ZATILO-224767 format. One record per atom (N, C-alpha, C, O, CB): residue in one letter; z, x, y. Coordinates in steps of 0.1 Angstrom, whole numbers, padded with zeros to 4 digits, always signed. Glycine has a CB too. Layout:
BEGIN
AZXY
...
REM end
This chain:
BEGIN
X-0156+0291-0137
X-0144+0285-0142
X-0144+0270-0139
X-0145+0266-0128
X-0132+0292-0135
X-0141+0262-0149
X-0142+0248-0147
X-0130+0243-0139
X-0119+0248-0139
X-0142+0240-0161
X-0132+0232-0131
X-0122+0227-0123
X-0112+0219-0131
X-0117+0212-0141
X-0128+0218-0111
X-0099+0219-0128
X-0090+0210-0136
X-0093+0196-0134
X-0097+0192-0123
X-0075+0214-0132
X-0091+0187-0144
X-0093+0173-0142
X-0084+0167-0132
X-0072+0170-0131
X-0092+0166-0156
X-0089+0158-0125
X-0081+0151-0114
X-0081+0136-0118
X-0090+0130-0123
X-0087+0153-0100
X-0069+0130-0115
X-0068+0116-0117
X-0072+0109-0104
X-0072+0115-0093
X-0054+0112-0121
X-0076+0097-0105
X-0080+0089-0093
X-0068+0088-0084
X-0069+0088-0072
X-0084+0075-0097
X-0055+0087-0090
X-0043+0086-0081
X-0041+0098-0073
X-0037+0097-0061
X-0031+0083-0090
X-0043+0110-0079
X-0042+0122-0071
X-0052+0123-0060
X-0049+0127-0049
X-0044+0134-0081
X-0064+0119-0063
X-0075+0118-0052
X-0071+0109-0041
X-0072+0112-0029
X-0088+0114-0058
X-0065+0097-0045
X-0061+0087-0035
X-0049+0092-0027
X-0049+0090-0015
X-0058+0074-0041
X-0040+0099-0033
X-0029+0105-0026
X-0034+0115-0015
X-0029+0114-0004
X-0019+0112-0035
X-0043+0123-0019
X-0048+0133-0010
X-0057+0127+0000
X-0056+0131+0012
X-0056+0144-0018
X-0065+0117-0003
X-0073+0110+0007
X-0064+0104+0017
X-0068+0104+0029
X-0082+0099+0000
X-0053+0098+0014
X-0044+0092+0023
X-0039+0103+0033
X-0039+0100+0045
X-0032+0085+0017
X-0035+0114+0028
X-0031+0125+0037
X-0042+0130+0046
X-0039+0132+0058
X-0026+0137+0028
X-0054+0132+0041
X-0065+0136+0049
X-0069+0126+0059
X-0071+0129+0071
X-0077+0140+0040
X-0069+0113+0055
X-0072+0102+0065
X-0062+0102+0076
X-0065+0100+0088
X-0072+0089+0058
X-0049+0104+0072
X-0039+0104+0083
X-0041+0116+0092
X-0038+0115+0104
X-0025+0105+0076
X-0045+0127+0087
X-0046+0139+0095
X-0058+0138+0105
X-0057+0142+0116
X-0047+0152+0086
X-0070+0134+0099
X-0082+0134+0107
X-0086+0120+0113
X-0094+0119+0122
X-0093+0139+0099
X-0080+0110+0107
X-0084+0096+0111
X-0096+0091+0103
X-0104+0099+0098
X-0087+0096+0126
X-0097+0078+0102
X-0108+0072+0094
X-0122+0076+0099
X-0131+0078+0091
X-0107+0057+0094
X-0124+0077+0112
X-0137+0080+0117
X-0142+0094+0114
X-0154+0096+0112
X-0137+0079+0132
X-0133+0104+0112
X-0137+0118+0111
X-0135+0123+0097
X-0139+0134+0094
X-0129+0126+0120
X-0129+0115+0088
X-0127+0120+0074
X-0139+0118+0065
X-0145+0108+0065
X-0115+0113+0068
X-0142+0129+0058
X-0153+0128+0049
X-0148+0131+0034
X-0137+0136+0033
X-0165+0138+0053
X-0157+0128+0025
X-0154+0132+0011
X-0152+0147+0009
X-0144+0151+0002
X-0165+0126+0001
X-0160+0154+0017
X-0158+0169+0016
X-0145+0173+0021
X-0139+0183+0015
X-0169+0176+0025
X-0139+0167+0031
X-0125+0170+0036
X-0115+0167+0025
X-0106+0175+0023
X-0122+0161+0048
X-0117+0156+0018
X-0107+0153+0007
X-0109+0164-0005
X-0099+0169-0010
X-0110+0139+0001
X-0121+0167-0008
X-0124+0177-0018
X-0118+0190-0014
X-0112+0197-0023
X-0139+0178-0021
X-0120+0194-0002
X-0115+0207+0003
X-0099+0207+0002
X-0094+0218-0002
X-0119+0209+0018
X-0093+0196+0005
X-0078+0196+0004
X-0073+0197-0010
X-0062+0202-0013
X-0073+0182+0010
X-0082+0193-0020
X-0078+0194-0034
X-0084+0207-0040
X-0081+0209-0052
X-0084+0182-0041
X-0091+0215-0033
X-0097+0227-0038
X-0107+0224-0050
X-0107+0231-0060
X-0086+0237-0042
X-0115+0214-0048
X-0125+0210-0058
X-0138+0207-0050
X-0138+0207-0038
X-0120+0197-0066
X-0149+0206-0058
X-0161+0203-0052
X-0162+0188-0049
X-0155+0180-0055
X-0173+0206-0061
X-0170+0184-0039
X-0171+0170-0036
X-0177+0162-0047
X-0174+0149-0048
X-0179+0167-0023
X-0184+0168-0056
X-0189+0161-0068
X-0178+0156-0077
X-0179+0146-0084
X-0198+0171-0076
X-0167+0164-0077
X-0155+0159-0085
X-0150+0146-0080
X-0146+0137-0088
X-0144+0170-0085
X-0150+0144-0067
X-0145+0132-0061
X-0155+0121-0065
X-0150+0110-0068
X-0144+0133-0045
X-0168+0124-0064
X-0178+0113-0067
X-0178+0109-0082
X-0183+0098-0085
X-0192+0119-0064
X-0171+0117-0091
X-0170+0112-0104
X-0160+0101-0106
X-0162+0092-0115
X-0165+0124-0113
X-0151+0100-0096
X-0141+0089-0096
X-0145+0078-0086
X-0143+0066-0089
X-0128+0094-0093
X-0151+0081-0075
X-0155+0072-0065
X-0169+0075-0061
X-0172+0086-0056
X-0145+0073-0053
X-0179+0066-0064
X-0193+0068-0062
X-0198+0071-0048
X-0209+0075-0045
X-0200+0057-0068
X-0189+0068-0038
X-0193+0069-0024
X-0181+0071-0015
X-0170+0068-0019
X-0202+0057-0019
X-0183+0075-0003
X-0172+0076+0007
X-0167+0062+0009
X-0154+0060+0010
X-0178+0081+0020
X-0175+0052+0010
X-0171+0038+0011
X-0162+0034+0000
X-0152+0027+0002
X-0183+0029+0013
X-0165+0037-0012
X-0157+0033-0024
X-0144+0040-0023
X-0133+0034-0027
X-0165+0037-0037
X-0143+0052-0019
X-0130+0059-0018
X-0122+0053-0007
X-0110+0050-0009
X-0133+0074-0014
X-0128+0049+0004
X-0120+0043+0015
X-0115+0029+0011
X-0104+0025+0014
X-0129+0042+0028
X-0123+0022+0003
X-0119+0008-0002
X-0108+0010-0011
X-0099+0002-0011
X-0131+0001-0009
X-0108+0020-0020
X-0097+0022-0029
X-0084+0025-0022
X-0073+0021-0026
X-0101+0033-0039
X-0085+0033-0011
X-0073+0036-0003
X-0067+0023+0003
X-0055+0021+0002
X-0076+0047+0008
X-0076+0015+0008
X-0072+0002+0014
X-0066-0007+0004
X-0056-0013+0006
X-0084-0004+0021
X-0073-0008-0008
X-0068-0016-0019
X-0054-0012-0023
X-0045-0021-0025
X-0078-0016-0030
X-0052+0000-0024
X-0039+0005-0029
X-0028+0002-0019
X-0017-0002-0022
X-0039+0020-0031
X-0031+0003-0006
X-0022+0000+0005
X-0018-0015+0005
X-0007-0019+0006
X-0027+0004+0018
X-0028-0023+0003
X-0026-0038+0003
X-0018-0042-0010
X-0010-0051-0009
X-0039-0045+0003
X-0021-0035-0020
X-0013-0037-0033
X+0002-0034-0031
X+0010-0041-0037
X-0019-0029-0044
X+0005-0024-0023
X+0019-0021-0020
X+0026-0032-0012
X+0038-0034-0013
X+0020-0008-0012
X+0018-0040-0005
X+0023-0052+0002
X+0025-0063-0008
X+0036-0070-0008
X+0014-0056+0013
X+0015-0066-0016
X+0016-0078-0025
X+0025-0077-0037
X+0030-0087-0042
X+0002-0081-0029
X+0027-0065-0042
X+0034-0063-0055
X+0049-0068-0054
X+0053-0076-0062
X+0035-0048-0059
X+0056-0065-0043
X+0070-0070-0043
X+0070-0085-0041
X+0080-0092-0045
X+0077-0063-0031
X+0060-0090-0035
X+0059-0105-0033
X+0058-0113-0046
X+0063-0124-0047
X+0048-0108-0023
X+0050-0107-0055
X+0048-0113-0068
X+0060-0116-0076
X+0061-0125-0084
X+0038-0105-0076
X+0071-0108-0074
X+0083-0110-0081
X+0091-0121-0076
X+0101-0126-0083
X+0091-0097-0080
X+0088-0126-0065
X+0097-0137-0058
X+0095-0150-0066
X+0105-0158-0066
X+0093-0139-0044
X+0084-0152-0073
X+0083-0165-0080
X+0094-0166-0090
X+0099-0177-0093
X+0069-0165-0087
X+0098-0155-0096
X+0108-0156-0107
X+0123-0155-0102
X+0132-0156-0110
X+0106-0144-0116
X+0124-0154-0089
X+0138-0154-0083
X+0144-0168-0085
X+0138-0178-0087
X+0137-0152-0067
X+0158-0168-0086
X+0165-0181-0088
X+0164-0189-0075
X+0162-0183-0064
X+0179-0179-0092
X+0166-0202-0076
X+0167-0210-0064
X+0155-0220-0063
X+0146-0219-0071
X+0167-0201-0052
X+0156-0228-0053
X+0146-0239-0052
X+0133-0233-0047
X+0132-0221-0042
X+0151-0249-0041
X+0122-0240-0048
X+0109-0236-0043
X+0110-0234-0028
X+0104-0224-0023
X+0098-0246-0047
X+0117-0242-0021
X+0119-0240-0006
X+0125-0227-0003
X+0120-0220+0006
X+0127-0252-0001
X+0135-0223-0010
X+0142-0210-0007
X+0133-0198-0011
X+0132-0188-0004
X+0155-0209-0015
X+0126-0200-0023
X+0117-0189-0027
X+0105-0187-0018
X+0101-0176-0015
X+0112-0191-0041
X+0100-0199-0013
X+0089-0198-0003
X+0093-0191+0009
X+0085-0183+0015
X+0083-0212+0000
X+0104-0194+0014
X+0109-0188+0027
X+0112-0173+0024
X+0108-0164+0032
X+0122-0194+0032
X+0118-0170+0012
X+0120-0156+0009
X+0107-0148+0008
X+0106-0137+0013
X+0127-0154-0005
X+0096-0154+0003
X+0083-0148+0002
X+0078-0145+0015
X+0073-0134+0018
X+0073-0158-0006
X+0078-0154+0025
X+0073-0152+0038
X+0082-0142+0046
X+0077-0134+0053
X+0072-0165+0046
X+0095-0143+0044
X+0104-0133+0051
X+0101-0119+0046
X+0101-0109+0054
X+0119-0136+0048
X+0098-0117+0033
X+0095-0104+0027
X+0082-0099+0032
X+0081-0088+0035
X+0095-0105+0011
X+0072-0108+0032
X+0059-0104+0038
X+0060-0099+0052
X+0055-0089+0056
X+0049-0116+0037
X+0067-0107+0060
X+0068-0104+0074
X+0076-0091+0076
X+0072-0082+0084
X+0075-0115+0082
X+0087-0089+0069
X+0095-0077+0070
X+0087-0065+0065
X+0088-0054+0072
X+0108-0079+0061
X+0080-0066+0055
X+0072-0055+0050
X+0062-0050+0060
X+0060-0038+0063
X+0065-0059+0036
X+0054-0060+0065
X+0044-0057+0075
X+0050-0051+0088
X+0045-0041+0093
X+0035-0069+0079
X+0061-0057+0092
X+0067-0053+0105
X+0073-0038+0103
X+0072-0030+0112
X+0078-0062+0109
X+0079-0036+0092
X+0085-0023+0089
X+0074-0012+0089
X+0076-0001+0095
X+0092-0022+0075
X+0062-0015+0083
X+0051-0006+0083
X+0046-0002+0098
X+0043+0009+0101
X+0039-0011+0075
X+0046-0012+0106
X+0042-0010+0120
X+0052-0002+0127
X+0049+0008+0134
X+0040-0024+0127
X+0065-0006+0126
X+0075+0001+0134
X+0078+0015+0129
X+0081+0024+0137
X+0088-0007+0133
X+0077+0017+0116
X+0080+0031+0110
X+0069+0041+0113
X+0072+0052+0116
X+0082+0030+0095
X+0057+0036+0113
X+0045+0046+0115
X+0033+0038+0120
X+0024+0035+0113
X+0042+0053+0102
X+0033+0035+0133
X+0022+0027+0139
X+0008+0033+0137
X-0001+0026+0135
X+0025+0025+0153
X+0007+0047+0137
X-0006+0053+0136
X-0011+0051+0121
X-0023+0048+0119
X-0005+0068+0139
X-0002+0052+0112
X-0006+0050+0098
X-0010+0036+0095
X-0019+0033+0088
X+0005+0055+0088
X-0002+0026+0101
X-0005+0012+0100
X-0019+0009+0106
X-0027+0002+0100
X+0006+0004+0107
X-0022+0015+0117
X-0035+0013+0124
X-0046+0018+0115
X-0057+0012+0114
X-0035+0020+0138
X-0044+0030+0109
X-0054+0036+0100
X-0057+0027+0088
X-0068+0024+0085
X-0049+0050+0095
X-0046+0022+0082
X-0048+0013+0070
X-0055+0000+0074
X-0063-0005+0067
X-0035+0011+0063
X-0051-0005+0086
X-0057-0017+0091
X-0072-0015+0093
X-0080-0024+0089
X-0050-0022+0104
X-0076-0004+0098
X-0090-0001+0101
X-0097+0000+0087
X-0108-0006+0086
X-0091+0013+0108
X-0091+0007+0077
X-0098+0007+0064
X-0099-0006+0058
X-0109-0009+0052
X-0090+0017+0055
X-0089-0014+0059
X-0089-0028+0053
X-0100-0036+0060
X-0107-0044+0053
X-0075-0035+0054
X-0101-0035+0073
X-0111-0044+0080
X-0125-0040+0076
X-0134-0048+0077
X-0109-0042+0095
X-0127-0028+0072
X-0140-0023+0068
X-0144-0028+0054
X-0155-0027+0049
X-0141-0008+0069
X-0134-0032+0046
X-0135-0035+0032
X-0133-0050+0030
X-0123-0055+0025
X-0125-0027+0024
X-0144-0058+0033
X-0143-0072+0032
X-0139-0077+0018
X-0131-0086+0016
X-0156-0078+0036
X-0145-0071+0008
X-0142-0075-0006
X-0127-0072-0009
X-0121-0081-0016
X-0151-0068-0016
X-0122-0061-0005
X-0108-0058-0008
X-0099-0067-0001
X-0089-0072-0007
X-0105-0043-0003
X-0102-0071+0012
X-0094-0080+0019
X-0094-0094+0013
X-0084-0101+0012
X-0098-0080+0034
X-0106-0098+0009
X-0107-0111+0003
X-0099-0112-0010
X-0092-0122-0013
X-0122-0114+0000
X-0100-0101-0018
X-0092-0101-0031
X-0077-0101-0027
X-0069-0108-0034
X-0095-0088-0039
X-0073-0094-0017
X-0059-0094-0013
X-0054-0108-0009
X-0044-0113-0012
X-0056-0084-0001
X-0062-0115-0001
X-0059-0128+0004
X-0059-0138-0008
X-0050-0147-0008
X-0069-0133+0015
X-0068-0137-0017
X-0068-0145-0029
X-0055-0143-0037
X-0049-0153-0042
X-0080-0142-0038
X-0050-0131-0038
X-0038-0128-0045
X-0026-0134-0038
X-0017-0140-0044
X-0036-0112-0046
X-0025-0133-0024
X-0015-0139-0017
X-0015-0154-0018
X-0004-0160-0020
X-0016-0135-0002
X-0026-0160-0017
X-0027-0174-0018
X-0023-0179-0032
X-0016-0189-0033
X-0042-0179-0016
X-0026-0171-0042
X-0022-0175-0056
X-0007-0174-0057
X-0001-0182-0064
X-0029-0165-0066
X-0001-0164-0051
X+0014-0163-0052
X+0021-0174-0045
X+0030-0180-0051
X+0018-0149-0046
X+0016-0178-0033
X+0022-0189-0026
X+0019-0202-0033
X+0028-0210-0034
X+0016-0190-0012
X+0008-0203-0039
X+0004-0216-0046
X+0013-0218-0058
X+0017-0229-0061
X-0011-0215-0051
X+0017-0207-0065
X+0026-0208-0076
X+0039-0214-0072
X+0045-0223-0079
X+0028-0194-0083
X+0044-0209-0061
X+0057-0214-0056
X+0056-0229-0052
X+0065-0237-0055
X+0063-0205-0045
X+0045-0232-0044
X+0043-0245-0040
X+0041-0255-0051
X+0047-0266-0051
X+0031-0246-0030
X+0034-0251-0061
X+0031-0259-0073
X+0045-0262-0080
X+0047-0273-0085
X+0021-0252-0083
X+0053-0252-0081
X+0066-0253-0087
X+0074-0264-0079
X+0081-0272-0085
X+0074-0240-0087
X+0073-0263-0066
X+0080-0273-0057
X+0074-0287-0059
X+0082-0297-0059
X+0079-0269-0043
X+0061-0288-0061
X+0055-0301-0063
X+0060-0307-0077
X+0062-0318-0078
X+0040-0300-0063
X+0060-0298-0087
X+0064-0302-0100
X+0079-0307-0101
X+0083-0315-0108
X+0062-0291-0110
X+0087-0300-0092
X+0102-0303-0093
X+0105-0315-0083
X+0116-0320-0084
X+0110-0291-0088
X+0095-0320-0076
X+0097-0331-0066
X+0102-0327-0053
X+0105-0335-0044
X+0107-0340-0072
X+0103-0313-0050
X+0107-0309-0037
X+0096-0311-0027
X+0099-0315-0015
X+0111-0294-0037
X+0084-0309-0031
X+0072-0310-0022
X+0063-0321-0026
X+0063-0325-0038
X+0064-0297-0022
X+0056-0327-0016
X+0047-0337-0019
X+0036-0332-0028
X+0031-0321-0026
X+0041-0343-0005
X+0032-0340-0038
X+0021-0336-0047
X+0008-0334-0039
X+0005-0340-0029
X+0019-0346-0058
X+0000-0325-0044
X-0013-0322-0038
X-0019-0310-0045
X-0015-0305-0056
X-0012-0320-0023
X-0029-0304-0039
X-0036-0292-0044
X-0028-0280-0038
X-0029-0277-0027
X-0051-0292-0039
X-0020-0274-0047
X-0012-0263-0043
X-0019-0251-0037
X-0014-0245-0027
X-0004-0258-0055
X-0031-0248-0042
X-0039-0237-0036
X-0043-0240-0022
X-0043-0231-0014
X-0051-0234-0046
X-0048-0252-0020
X-0052-0256-0007
X-0041-0256+0003
X-0042-0251+0014
X-0059-0270-0007
X-0029-0261-0001
X-0017-0261+0008
X-0013-0246+0010
X-0010-0243+0022
X-0006-0269+0001
X-0013-0238+0000
X-0010-0224+0002
X-0018-0217+0012
X-0013-0209+0021
X-0010-0216-0012
X-0031-0219+0011
X-0041-0213+0021
X-0038-0218+0035
X-0038-0210+0045
X-0055-0217+0018
X-0034-0231+0037
X-0031-0237+0050
X-0018-0231+0055
X-0017-0227+0067
X-0030-0252+0049
X-0008-0229+0047
X+0005-0223+0051
X+0003-0208+0055
X+0008-0204+0065
X+0015-0224+0040
X-0005-0201+0048
X-0008-0187+0052
X-0015-0186+0065
X-0012-0178+0073
X-0016-0180+0041
X-0025-0195+0067
X-0032-0196+0079
X-0023-0199+0091
X-0024-0193+0102
X-0044-0206+0079
X-0014-0209+0089
X-0005-0214+0099
X+0005-0203+0103
X+0009-0202+0115
X+0002-0226+0095
X+0008-0194+0094
X+0018-0183+0097
X+0012-0170+0100
X+0019-0160+0102
X+0027-0182+0085
X-0002-0169+0102
X-0009-0157+0104
X-0003-0148+0115
X-0003-0136+0114
X-0023-0159+0106
X+0001-0155+0126
X+0006-0147+0137
X+0018-0138+0133
X+0021-0128+0140
X+0011-0157+0148
X+0025-0141+0123
X+0037-0134+0119
X+0034-0124+0108
X+0044-0116+0105
X+0047-0144+0114
X+0022-0123+0103
X+0020-0113+0092
X+0006-0107+0093
X+0003-0097+0086
X+0022-0119+0079
X-0004-0112+0100
X-0017-0107+0101
X-0017-0095+0110
X-0012-0096+0121
X-0028-0117+0105
X-0022-0083+0106
X-0022-0071+0114
X-0027-0072+0128
X-0023-0065+0138
X-0029-0060+0108
X-0037-0082+0130
X-0042-0083+0144
X-0032-0088+0154
X-0033-0086+0166
X-0054-0093+0143
X-0021-0093+0149
X-0010-0098+0158
X+0002-0088+0158
X+0012-0091+0164
X-0005-0111+0153
X+0000-0076+0153
X+0011-0067+0152
X+0018-0064+0166
X+0030-0061+0167
X+0006-0054+0146
X+0010-0064+0176
X+0015-0061+0190
X+0025-0072+0194
X+0033-0069+0203
X+0004-0061+0200
X+0026-0083+0187
X+0035-0094+0191
X+0048-0093+0183
X+0058-0100+0186
X+0029-0108+0188
X+0049-0085+0173
X+0060-0085+0163
X+0073-0079+0169
X+0083-0080+0162
X+0056-0077+0151
X+0073-0074+0181
X+0085-0069+0186
X+0091-0078+0197
X+0101-0076+0203
X+0083-0055+0193
X+0084-0090+0199
X+0089-0099+0209
X+0103-0105+0205
X+0105-0108+0193
X+0079-0111+0211
X+0112-0106+0214
X+0126-0111+0211
X+0126-0125+0206
X+0136-0128+0199
X+0134-0109+0223
X+0116-0133+0209
X+0116-0147+0204
X+0109-0149+0191
X+0108-0160+0186
X+0110-0156+0215
X+0104-0138+0185
X+0096-0140+0173
X+0103-0147+0162
X+0098-0156+0155
X+0092-0126+0168
X+0116-0143+0159
X+0123-0150+0148
X+0125-0165+0151
X+0123-0173+0142
X+0137-0143+0146
X+0129-0168+0163
X+0131-0182+0166
X+0117-0190+0165
X+0117-0201+0161
X+0137-0184+0180
X+0107-0183+0170
X+0093-0190+0170
X+0089-0193+0155
X+0084-0203+0152
X+0083-0180+0177
X+0092-0183+0146
X+0089-0185+0132
X+0097-0196+0126
X+0092-0205+0119
X+0091-0172+0124
X+0110-0196+0130
X+0119-0207+0125
X+0114-0221+0129
X+0114-0230+0121
X+0133-0205+0129
X+0109-0222+0141
X+0104-0235+0146
X+0092-0239+0138
X+0090-0250+0134
X+0101-0234+0161
X+0083-0229+0136
X+0071-0232+0128
X+0075-0235+0114
X+0069-0244+0108
X+0061-0220+0128
X+0084-0228+0108
X+0088-0230+0094
X+0094-0244+0092
X+0091-0251+0082
X+0099-0220+0090
X+0102-0249+0102
X+0107-0263+0101
X+0096-0273+0101
X+0096-0283+0094
X+0116-0265+0112
X+0085-0270+0109
X+0074-0279+0109
X+0066-0279+0096
X+0062-0289+0090
X+0064-0275+0121
X+0065-0267+0090
X+0058-0265+0077
X+0066-0273+0066
X+0060-0280+0058
X+0056-0250+0073
X+0079-0271+0066
X+0087-0277+0056
X+0087-0292+0057
X+0087-0300+0047
X+0101-0273+0057
X+0086-0297+0070
X+0085-0312+0072
X+0072-0317+0066
X+0072-0328+0060
X+0086-0315+0087
X+0061-0309+0067
X+0049-0313+0061
X+0048-0312+0046
X+0041-0320+0039
X+0038-0305+0067
X+0056-0302+0040
X+0056-0300+0026
X+0065-0310+0019
X+0063-0314+0007
X+0060-0286+0023
X+0076-0313+0025
X+0087-0320+0018
X+0083-0334+0014
X+0076-0341+0021
X+0099-0321+0027
X+0088-0338+0003
X+0085-0351-0002
X+0093-0361+0006
X+0105-0360+0009
X+0090-0353-0017
X+0086-0371+0011
X+0092-0381+0020
X+0101-0391+0013
X+0107-0400+0019
X+0081-0389+0028
REM end
């Protein structure tokens, strides 16, 4: 009897559940296939390797972070306000994921760290989003003219403590918000047209 067709999304949904249950180290393609009641060959039709499946899970998770951020460019207000909203949203999203389910956050972080290409694409997407806002600020005269993409990369690097998963253990510190505000004021002083 032929197996029913599976979508890549259904496989990824199940892979997330299986990864959560067994952890990244112990999960195999056979485990995912077993959870779907299909042969592992069915999984390989969509994802050519275990690595490709894990990368797709990581990519989807990172996309859940970047998608809401992309909408901020079209928000009303100055580039300064939109840039701050973008960073506040990024930090809130990451912090919520850690606080709501630290084990799941750790699992996704592990998968992302194993997927250099996926992480690079995610960072390129984030830099592009920030660069659009910064370029808008440069064009409106809010920010000093320059290479918006270079500035965006520098701002993301400068704020890494507040959104990069390696610093997640710091995100519950009571001074975190004030620390970020102090850094933000410094960043704005550097961006603002003199």
